C-alpha positions as CSV (number, residue, x, y, z in Angstrom):
1,X,-30.2,5.2,-4.7
2,X,-28.3,6.2,-1.6
3,X,-26.5,9.6,-2.0
4,X,-23.0,9.3,-0.5
5,X,-22.6,11.3,2.7
6,X,-19.2,12.4,3.9
7,X,-20.7,12.9,7.3
8,X,-20.4,9.1,7.9
9,X,-16.6,9.3,7.7
10,X,-16.4,12.4,9.8
11,X,-18.6,10.7,12.5
12,X,-16.4,7.6,12.3
13,X,-13.3,9.6,12.9
14,X,-14.7,11.9,15.6
15,X,-16.8,9.4,17.5
16,X,-16.3,5.7,16.6
17,X,-12.6,5.4,16.0
18,X,-11.2,7.1,19.1
19,X,-13.3,4.8,21.3
20,X,-12.3,1.7,19.4
21,X,-8.7,2.6,19.7
22,X,-8.8,3.2,23.4
23,X,-11.2,0.3,24.4
24,X,-10.0,-2.4,22.0
25,X,-6.5,-1.4,20.9
26,X,-5.5,-0.1,24.3
27,X,-4.2,3.2,22.8
28,X,-4.0,6.2,25.1
29,X,-6.8,8.7,24.6
30,X,-4.6,11.5,23.4
31,X,-2.9,9.3,20.8
32,X,-6.3,7.9,19.8
33,X,-7.5,11.4,19.1
34,X,-4.4,12.2,17.0
35,X,-4.8,8.9,15.0
36,X,-8.4,9.8,14.3
37,X,-7.4,13.3,13.0
38,X,-4.7,11.7,10.9
39,X,-7.2,9.2,9.4
40,X,-9.6,11.9,8.4
41,X,-6.8,14.0,6.9
42,X,-5.5,11.0,4.9
43,X,-9.1,10.2,3.7
44,X,-9.6,13.7,2.4
45,X,-6.2,13.7,0.8
46,X,-6.9,10.5,-1.0
47,X,-10.4,11.7,-2.1
48,X,-8.8,14.9,-3.5
49,X,-6.8,12.9,-6.1
50,X,-7.9,11.6,-9.5
51,X,-9.2,8.0,-9.5
52,X,-6.1,6.8,-11.4
53,X,-3.7,8.2,-8.8
54,X,-5.8,6.6,-6.0
55,X,-5.5,3.2,-7.8
56,X,-1.7,3.5,-8.2
57,X,-1.3,4.5,-4.5
58,X,-3.2,1.4,-3.3
59,X,-1.5,-1.1,-5.7
60,X,1.4,-2.0,-3.3
61,X,-1.1,-3.0,-0.5
62,X,-3.6,-5.0,-2.4
63,X,-2.0,-8.4,-1.7
64,X,-2.3,-7.7,2.0
65,X,-5.7,-6.1,2.0
66,X,-7.7,-8.7,0.0
67,X,-8.4,-10.8,3.1
68,X,-9.6,-7.8,5.2
69,X,-13.2,-7.7,6.4
70,X,-15.8,-7.0,5.3
71,X,-15.0,-9.9,3.0
72,X,-17.6,-8.9,0.4
73,X,-16.4,-5.3,0.1
74,X,-14.7,-4.4,-3.2
75,X,-11.0,-5.1,-3.2
76,X,-10.0,-1.6,-4.1
77,X,-12.1,-0.2,-1.2
78,X,-10.3,-2.6,1.2
79,X,-7.0,-1.4,-0.1
80,X,-8.0,2.2,0.3
81,X,-9.0,1.5,3.9
82,X,-5.6,0.0,4.5
83,X,-3.9,3.0,2.9
84,X,-6.0,5.6,4.8
85,X,-6.5,4.0,8.2
86,X,-3.9,1.3,8.7
87,X,-0.9,3.0,7.2
88,X,-0.7,6.3,9.0
89,X,-0.3,7.1,12.7
90,X,-2.0,3.8,13.5
91,X,0.9,1.9,12.0
92,X,3.3,4.1,14.0
93,X,1.4,3.1,17.2
94,X,1.5,-0.6,16.3
95,X,5.3,-0.4,15.6
96,X,5.6,1.2,19.0
97,X,3.9,-1.7,20.7
98,X,0.1,-1.1,20.5
99,X,-1.8,-4.4,20.3
100,X,-2.9,-5.5,16.9
101,X,-5.9,-7.6,17.8
102,X,-8.4,-4.8,17.5
103,X,-7.1,-3.5,14.1
104,X,-9.3,-5.8,12.1
105,X,-12.4,-4.3,13.6
106,X,-11.1,-0.8,13.1
107,X,-10.6,-1.5,9.4
108,X,-13.9,-3.3,9.1
109,X,-16.0,-0.4,10.5
110,X,-14.1,2.1,8.3
111,X,-15.1,0.6,5.0
112,X,-18.6,2.0,4.6
113,X,-17.8,5.5,5.9
114,X,-14.7,5.8,3.6
115,X,-16.8,4.6,0.7
116,X,-19.3,7.4,1.4
117,X,-16.6,10.0,1.6
118,X,-14.9,9.0,-1.6
119,X,-18.2,8.9,-3.4
120,X,-19.2,12.3,-2.1
121,X,-15.9,13.9,-3.1
122,X,-16.1,12.3,-6.5
123,X,-19.5,13.9,-7.1
124,X,-18.6,17.3,-5.5
125,X,-14.8,17.8,-5.3
126,X,-13.4,19.8,-2.4
127,X,-10.1,21.6,-2.6
128,X,-7.5,20.5,-0.1
129,X,-5.2,23.2,1.3
130,X,-1.6,22.5,2.2
131,X,0.5,19.4,1.8
132,X,-0.6,15.8,2.4
133,X,1.1,12.4,2.6
134,X,0.4,11.5,-1.1
135,X,1.4,14.7,-2.7
136,X,4.0,14.8,-5.5
137,X,5.0,11.1,-5.4
138,X,4.9,10.7,-9.2
139,X,7.3,13.5,-9.8
140,X,9.7,12.7,-6.9
141,X,9.8,8.9,-7.6
142,X,9.2,8.6,-11.4
143,X,10.5,5.0,-11.7
144,X,8.5,3.8,-8.7
145,X,5.4,5.5,-10.0
146,X,5.8,4.0,-13.5
147,X,6.3,0.5,-11.9
148,X,3.2,0.8,-9.8
149,X,1.2,2.1,-12.8
150,X,2.1,-1.1,-14.6
151,X,1.2,-3.1,-11.6
152,X,-2.2,-1.3,-11.5
153,X,-2.8,-2.2,-15.1
154,X,-1.7,-5.8,-14.5
155,X,-4.4,-6.7,-12.0
156,X,-7.1,-7.2,-14.6
157,X,-5.5,-10.1,-16.4
158,X,-2.4,-11.0,-14.4
159,X,0.8,-12.1,-16.0
160,X,3.4,-9.7,-17.5
161,X,3.2,-6.1,-18.3
162,X,6.0,-4.2,-20.1
163,X,7.7,-1.5,-18.1
164,X,9.6,1.5,-19.5
165,X,11.4,3.3,-16.7
166,X,11.7,7.1,-17.2
167,X,15.1,8.7,-17.3
168,X,15.9,10.3,-14.0
169,X,18.9,10.9,-11.7
170,X,20.0,7.9,-9.8
171,X,18.8,8.4,-6.2
172,X,20.7,7.8,-3.0
173,X,19.6,5.4,-0.3
174,X,16.2,6.4,1.2
175,X,16.2,7.4,4.9
176,X,15.4,4.3,6.8
177,X,15.9,3.1,10.4
178,X,15.9,-0.6,9.5
179,X,19.6,-1.6,9.3
180,X,18.9,-5.0,7.8
181,X,16.9,-3.5,5.0
182,X,19.6,-0.8,4.4
183,X,22.2,-3.6,4.0
184,X,20.0,-5.4,1.5
185,X,19.4,-2.3,-0.5
186,X,23.2,-1.6,-0.6
187,X,23.8,-5.1,-1.8
188,X,21.2,-4.8,-4.5
189,X,22.8,-1.6,-5.8
190,X,26.1,-3.5,-6.5
191,X,24.8,-6.3,-8.7
192,X,21.1,-6.2,-9.6
193,X,20.2,-8.6,-6.8
194,X,16.9,-10.3,-6.3
195,X,15.1,-9.2,-3.1
196,X,12.2,-11.2,-1.8
197,X,9.7,-9.8,0.6
198,X,6.3,-11.4,1.4
199,X,4.5,-8.1,0.6
200,X,5.8,-4.6,-0.1
201,X,4.1,-3.3,3.0
202,X,6.5,-5.3,5.1
203,X,9.2,-2.9,4.0
204,X,7.1,0.2,4.8
205,X,3.5,1.2,4.9
206,X,4.5,4.8,4.5
207,X,3.8,5.6,0.8
208,X,6.6,8.1,0.5
209,X,9.2,5.8,2.1
210,X,8.0,2.8,0.1
211,X,8.2,4.8,-3.2
212,X,11.8,5.8,-2.2
213,X,12.7,2.1,-1.7
214,X,11.3,1.1,-5.1
215,X,12.9,4.1,-6.8
216,X,16.3,3.1,-5.4
217,X,16.0,-0.6,-6.3
218,X,14.7,0.0,-9.8
219,X,17.4,2.6,-10.5
220,X,20.0,0.0,-9.6
221,X,18.5,-2.8,-11.7
222,X,17.3,-4.9,-8.9
223,X,14.5,-7.5,-9.1
224,X,11.8,-7.5,-6.5
225,X,9.7,-10.6,-5.7
226,X,6.7,-10.6,-3.4
227,X,4.1,-13.4,-2.9
228,X,2.1,-12.2,-5.8
229,X,4.2,-9.6,-7.7
230,X,7.5,-9.6,-9.6
231,X,9.1,-6.2,-10.5
232,X,12.0,-5.9,-12.9
233,X,13.4,-2.8,-14.7
234,X,11.8,-4.1,-17.9
235,X,8.5,-5.7,-16.8
236,X,6.0,-6.2,-14.0
237,X,4.2,-9.5,-13.3
238,X,1.1,-10.2,-11.3
239,X,-0.2,-13.7,-10.2
240,X,-3.1,-14.7,-12.3
241,X,-6.4,-15.6,-10.7
242,X,-6.8,-15.4,-6.9
243,X,-4.1,-13.8,-4.9
244,X,-2.3,-15.7,-2.2
245,X,-2.0,-14.5,1.3
246,X,1.5,-13.1,2.0
247,X,3.6,-15.1,4.4
248,X,6.8,-17.2,4.8
249,X,5.2,-20.0,2.7
250,X,3.0,-18.0,0.4
251,X,5.6,-18.1,-2.4
252,X,5.5,-21.9,-2.4
253,X,2.0,-21.7,-3.9
254,X,2.8,-21.3,-7.6
255,X,-0.9,-21.3,-8.8
256,X,-1.2,-18.4,-11.2
257,X,2.5,-17.8,-11.6
258,X,3.7,-18.0,-15.2
259,X,6.9,-17.7,-17.2
260,X,9.7,-15.8,-15.6
261,X,7.6,-15.1,-12.5
262,X,7.1,-18.8,-11.8
263,X,10.7,-19.7,-12.6
264,X,12.1,-17.1,-10.2
265,X,9.7,-18.1,-7.4
266,X,10.7,-21.8,-7.8
267,X,14.3,-20.9,-7.6
268,X,13.8,-18.9,-4.4
269,X,11.8,-21.6,-2.7
270,X,13.9,-24.5,-3.8
């Protein structure tokens, strides 16, 4: 039995990742170094959390991560790689114009080292000083956290899960720079609208920002439909069986959609 070694993740971040970012993704060396530091910080932050919290944090990104390489890696590990590596400063660099064609390799080579780090910290926890990107989300966004907990529980069998939203003050609009999304959020607040997005990560890969969006929409009675999920203030639905790759036509594939989930998807796609 191989003993998990956190040194693999440290070496990946200090040696492998900066070179891949500069050589393959054409990221300037200084930015590549900052991204690598950010990835290791995010990895240690995730590893410091209970397993249940880790599972809730990755839930929004599973439907985009399941096709990541290595194909035979566990789905939860691939989603954790997306959360730790793809969703931090690397995502900021991509939004700023960095090429995306090398990202698949970056994520592929991160899977084994991250698995070692998570396993090592599970065996011997290490205290994490200071704040981190995943801190306090359940308390600050209680509706969003409850929704994502129901989503986490729904992966096993698919179909519907009851959702009871906790009582909490109604939040204002989250801080966003996407004017189109802000308009859609304002409209949803006036009449419990249905918002369709191929995957939640298309709204934001930043966990705090995405929780803020979900908190706002759920507080205002909106319905959220993605390629594989349906969120309403009273229930959460997950596509049964294999997930479908998010995209403009993904929702047309109704395999595994049942009940209200299927009905709503068919009404959106015509």
